[in-house]
N, C-alpha and C positions, 0 to 999 in steps of 0.2 A: 411583249404585250406594253402595250402604253392604256391599260384602260380599268389597272388595279383599285381605282375610287369610283370608276364611274357609275353612276348610278342610271338604267334604264326604268322606263315607262312602257310598259307592254299595254297594247291597244287590239280590241279584236279589227278583223278588216272583213269586210262585206261578205264575202263567201266560206269565210273560214270561222268556225262556229267552235271555243274551247270554254270548256266548264272553270270556270276562274274559281268557283268555289271549290274544288278540291284541291287547290294551290295551299299550301300551309307554310306560315312565314319558319324560315330556317329548310325549307326543305331544299332540293336539289336539283335542277333541269340541263336537261341535255341540251342542246340544237345546234343546226348546222346554218352557217350566216350562206341567206341564197342571194343576198342583195343589197350591194351599198349604195347610198343616196346621200352625200354631206352627213348630216347627223343623225338619218332616218337608215337604220339597217330590219331588213327584212331574215326573220330566223323561221327555218324551218324545223317543225318540231317531229317529234319519233314517227308522229302518225302521220305525215305527209303534210302536215294544215299548216298555214302562214300565219304568223304573228308578224303586227311592225313594232318597232321599240325604237326610243326616240330618247337621246340625251343633248344633253347641251356641252358635254366633254371631249375631247378631241380625243379619238378613236383611233386603232394604228390595229385593225383586223380585214384577214383575208376572204376573196370569197372560196367557201365548200367548205373552210375551217369548221370544227367544228372545237364548240366552247359548254362549258359546264357554269351555269347560272345559278347562285343562290337566291331564295326570297328574300327580301326584304321588311316589304308590308305588304299585304292584300286588303284592299277598300272597297269591295262592292267592284265593279269591272275593271278598276285600276289596281297594277302589280308594279311595284319596283321589284328590280333584280340587279345583282350587282353580279360582273363576270369574276371568277376563282383567277388567282393569277396559278401558272402554272407549277409554282412548286408545293402547291397546295392541293390535294386528292383528297375531294369528297369522298369518295368511297372507301378511302381507307378510314376516313376520320368517323364514318356509320359506324364501319366495321368497329374499332375501334368502342365506339359508344354501345354495341351490341355485346358486344364480349364482358363491357365491363355492368350492364343490365343484367347479364346471366352469372356472372363470376358473386355479384348482390345478393341473387336468390339461392347463391349454393348450386348449381346447375354447371356443369361441364360444358364449358364455349365449343362443343365442336362443332364440325361441317352443318348437320344436320341440323342439330340447336339454334345455328346462327340463322339460319332457313326460316326456321319455324318461326323466330320474331320477324324476319321480315314478311312474312309471309302475315304475320298479326298486324303487322304496322299497316300493311296493304292495305289490309280488310278491314280498316277502322275498328279493329279486336283491343280491347285494352290490354299490355303487354304487361302480364301481372304471374306470379309464380302459381299463383290455382291454374289460371288459365293454360299455361304454361305443360305443367303437369299434367290438366286435364287430357289435352291433345294427345301428350305422352303416351297417360295411360292407356287411352280407349284407343288408339290406335295396335297398341300392342294387344289388348283387350279381341279388337277385331280378328287380329292374325290366330291368332292362340284358337280364337271359336274356329276360324275357319278351318284351322289344321283337324281340329277335331271333330268339325263336320264330316272331312275327305276322308278320314282313315277309319269312321266308325258310323254305324248309327249311332245317335241321340236322341230320344225322346224330349222334345220341346213340346209346348202345349199354345194357345192361343195368347196365352199372358204373357208370357217369356220374349214374344217376338216387340211384346209394347213395354219392358223393362229397362232399365239403362242396362247399357252392355256390360257392365260391372258386377252388377246384382248377379244377371243371369249365368255370367261364369265361376263366380264367385257357390254360387248354387249346387254349379254342374261339378268343378274340382271339389269342391267338398262332400257331395255323394257317390261320386265315382272316383275319388281322390288315389286310392290304393292301385287298382285296376288301371284306372287309365294311365298313369305314371307309369306304370310295367311295361304296360302293352308302346306309348311313348317313346321307352328309350331301347326295344327291340326293332322300332321302324327308323327303317333306313331313308338317306336320302332319294331313292330309287324309286321305294315303293310309297313314299309322301308324290313324287313328280306323278306317279301314275295313279294315286289315289284324286291328284288333282280332275282328271278328269273324268270323275266318276260324280252323279248328283248323288247329296245325302237321300237317304231313302227312311224318308218321315212322310205323317202324316199329319200334314198340317201348311197353310199358306208358303206359297212358293218361298225360300229364300234366296237371296242373293246379297253374299255379303264379299265378294270378291277385291279384294285390291282397295282396302279402305283407305287411304295415303290422307296426308295430311290436309289438302286441297280439299278433298271431300268433306273431312270434318270438322272444317273450318263454315265451308259451306251452311250446313246445320246447324252449326250455332249464330252463324249469322243473320240465318232466320229464322229462329230461334227453336225450335224441333230438335228433340231428345234424340243422343244417341242412342241408338236402339236397333233393335234389329230389322224393324221395321219399314225404320226409316232409310236406313241405310240398303234395304233392297229395295224400294221404292227411287232410291239417287240412282244408285245403279240403270231399274230395267227399264223407266220411264224419261229420266234427266239424258242418260244415257244410250239409252234407245236398245238396253240389251235384251227387254222384254217388253217394248212397249205396248201402249191401251191396244193399237189396234190388232195388232198378233194375239192379246190374251183374249179378244173381243171372237177372235177368229177362230181361235180356238175351243171355245168358250159353245159357239153357235155348234162347230162341227160336233161336238161331243151331245148338246143337249139335241141334236136333228139326226143321230145314228140310232135311235131310241124311241119308238112311236108313243111311249108315254111322255115324253119331253119334248116332243117335237115341235110342237105349239108355244113352247116357252122359247126356242130358237129364233122362230118365227119373231115373235114379238119383239127380242132384242133386235133384229134388221128391219122390222119397220121403223126404229126409234133411230136406224141411221141412217135412212131414207130419209127420213124429217130434215138430218142437218142437210143433206142434199138440196131440198127444196127451198132450206132458211138462203143458206148461199145463192141460187139462181132468185130466190126472191127478194134478194137483198133484205131481206128481214135475221139478220147472223145474230143469235141470244143464244151462245155457248150453253149459259148458265143455266136455260130451259130444258136443254137436250140430256145437263150431266146429272142433273135432277131427275130428269125421267127415267135416267139409264140407271141410277143408285137405285129408285123404287124395283123396277124390275127387277134388278139383282138381290133384293130383300125379299121379292115375290119367290124367285127362282130360289134361292137357298131355300125360304121355311118350304117352299113345296115339294123340292128334292130330301128333302130331310126326312118327310112323311112316304120316303117312295125306297121298296126294293131294287134297285135297276143296279145292271151290271158293272157302271161307270160314276155311280152316287158319289164316293168318297174324290173322286177326280176332280168332278165339278162343282163338289162344296169346295173344296180348298181354292177352286181358279175364278169363282166366284168371290169367294173372301176377299183374295188379292185381289181382285176388280176396284171392291168395293175399297179394298184399303188406298189403291192407288189413285181413285179418284176423291178421297179424302185426302190423301197427300197434296195434291196441287190444290185443295180447299185452302190449307194449310197456308202452301209456297203465296195464295195470293193475297194474305196479310201484305206479305213486304210486295209484292209485282203482282202485275196479273200476267199469270200463264197457263196455257190450255193446251190439253193433247185429246186430241178429240178423233175416233172414229169413225172412217166414213165411207160408202157404198160405190164406187166407182166402176162402172162395166164390170156387176156381180162381183167385184172385188174387195177384200177390205185395205185400202188406204188408210194413213196417217194425217192429218192435219195438226199443226203448230202454230200455235200465236202465242207470240209473249212481248208484253209491253214494259217500256223499263219506267219504274215511278221516279220523281223525283223524292231522294229520302228525306227531305226536310218536310216534303206532303205525301205522305204514302196515299192517304185518303182520297187524292183527286188528282186527274191525270190531264195536265195540259196536251191540248190540240196541237196550240203551236210551239212545243218543245217538248218532242216526243222522238223517241225510237222505238221500232216493231221491226218484230223478225216473225216471217211469215216463214212456214215450210209446209210444202203438201207431195206425197207419194204421188206420180203419175202413172197413168199407164204409160204415154208414149213417150215422155221425156225424163223419165223416173225420176229420181228427187232434184226438185228443185227450189230453193231457199232466194228467199230474197230480205233486205235488212232495210226500212224505210228511216231515213234518217230528217226530220222535219225541224227547221228551225224560220220562225215567222212565214215567210212567202216563199222557204229554200225547199225544197227536198232532194234528200239522193237517196236513189235509190240503187242500191248491189248486190245482183243477183251472183246465186252461185249454181254455176250445173256441172256434170259430172263430162260433160263432152264437147268437143271444138263444134258440130253440128248442129247441137242443141243451143249453143252460144247463137251460133247464124240462125239460126228459124226466130230465135229472140231480137237480135238486131235487126232483121225484115221488120218486125214489128214495132220496133222502137219511136216509130214517127208516131205510131195511134196513141201510141201512152205518151208521149211527151205531149200530145195536143190534148189527149183527155187530162192529163193534169193542168194544162197552161187552164183551161174551162173552168177548172174547178179554184181557181183561185192562186195556182202557183205561179208567182212572176220567174224564179231562176231552177232550173231543172235538171239534175244532172244523171247521166246512168252509167251503172260500171257492173265487170265483168268479170268471174273470174274460175276459172275450170277445175276440179278438183272433187274428189270421190269421197274427202272428208267428213263424218257428220259432223254441222255444226248444233251448239245445244249454248241453253242462258247460261255455261259457266264462263264462256269466254266472248259471250256478245255485251252483260250484264255491264260492265268496267269498262271499256275500251271502245263500246260501242262499235266494233269496226268488224265487217264478215269479211275481210281480207285479211285475216290474221288467221292462223290455225295452231293457235297456242292451244294445247289441251288443257283446258279445264285451270291452267296457271295464269288468272288473272284475278283479281277482288272479285267478291260475291257481293 
């Protein structure tokens, strides 16, 4: 290559928007040469977006050639990049730098630890010895407690689920040290695998701390959420939809309506869900009001059932507390971004609505309607799960639909012109509609950073 010392100035194209604020000096990026026009090179980024690079130097690049660039300067929307020579390997350089950091901290530069540091950098979390050790220790704590819950019944109370995971484990190991160690030594792999399929028999809000990996722990840290049983449970249940709010509400109403004494309490919950349907139909969607009303009803149910002697009283109380915790969890998340998961009655069936709005991290309190990414997901009666990612930039909007089958895509395509005409009347000058067929669940893990519904990376992105 004859461009070892040439600098390129990146520019935004009219229909391609890349967030330059995420680019840092010294960072490496990879791009494919899309088109060559004298001193202009069109570069295709990893997400398929095209950028224009201009240089006054003589270059020798081939079409479709993949090139690494180093970011030399970032100044607003002007970015200077420099191609890396074939003899220089940016990945190897980064690997050595991470290895050096770990050795400086007296931490073994194992494959797992190197990957952890990469994740911290990717998620813009300071790479400190404290953060590295905290995540390592927390991952071990969750895994140990998960095993303990699966191989035996453990007495945990409502205070434990809100304590730091390390404090809870320390208390359990201290109180049951002798006989727990004996039982663990006697348990073989077959017994553990068998036990993993059993729910812990404990009287408390639902617990789900399965597979608390690095990405999940980083998500909690990134959003200033304590590393405890309650937040881990809500992360798995709500964000990963292992037991979403709609299902929890359905289970609660079934229990309430199964007893004459609590039947009216169940009906009151259903009434709140009907209000959400009216909000949407009347185009007066105010999710905060519904959540507030639902929370008040749950508190009333809790107080009422505590004074009753009914067969399913304990189950109702545990599920009510779990639902309140779920709503609290969403409230905490909304300090960093806007995320709602709401139950709705459609044809007398409980369905789930999700709304996620990615905020500008530099201005968390305000949402810019002219530069925003919105994820909307809905469980429907006839089309199953339908998700749409809306990317808005000034007067341009990209609608990326995800459906589960080709016939559903065809139904949407048939209505595409109506959608486009409606968006044009709303003031958008450029409308693009994309489709993807997949049964994979989408969640805010793989939306917030990439803002790309067409990807299926399971929470393997910056949160």
